[in-house]
C-alpha positions, 0 to 999 in steps of 0.5 A: 500500500502506498499513500500519497499526499500532495501540497503546494497548491494555491492561488497565483496570478498568471505568469507566476510559479508554484511548486507542488510536492507529493510525499509518499509513504512506503519503502518502495517509492524509489521503484515506482513511476510517478505521475502528475495529473490534473482535473478541471471542473467539468473535464476529464482527468488529464496527464501532465507529467511523469518520471521514471523510478530513477528520475532519468526519464520524464514525459510531459503533456504538450501543455506542460512542456517548457513550463513545468518540470517534474523531479523526484528525491528518492531519499525523501520519498517525494516527487515535485512539479515545478510550474512556471509561467502559469496560465488561467487554463492551468487551473485545476485540481492536481493529483500525483499518482504512482505505478510499478511499471515504466512503459508506454502507458505513463500518460494513462490515468487508469494505469496508475495504482495509487492516488493522492487526494489532490491539491487545488491550483487556481491561476487568476488572469 
C-alpha cells in the first residue's frame, strides 16, 4: 500500500510559479513511476507529467512542456512539479499518482495504482 499526499497548491496570478510536492509513504517509492495529473471542473482527468523510478526519464503533456518540470528525491520519498509561467487554463485540481511499471502507458490515468487526494491550483488572469 502506498499513500500519497500532495501540497503546494494555491492561488497565483498568471505568469507566476508554484511548486507542488507529493510525499509518499512506503519503502518502495524509489521503484515506482510517478505521475502528475490534473482535473478541471467539468473535464476529464488529464496527464501532465511523469518520471521514471530513477528520475532519468520524464514525459510531459504538450501543455506542460517548457513550463513545468517534474523531479523526484528518492531519499525523501517525494516527487515535485515545478510550474512556471502559469496560465488561467492551468487551473485545476492536481493529483500525483504512482505505478510499478515504466512503459508506454505513463500518460494513462487508469494505469496508475495509487492516488493522492489532490491539491487545488487556481491561476487568476
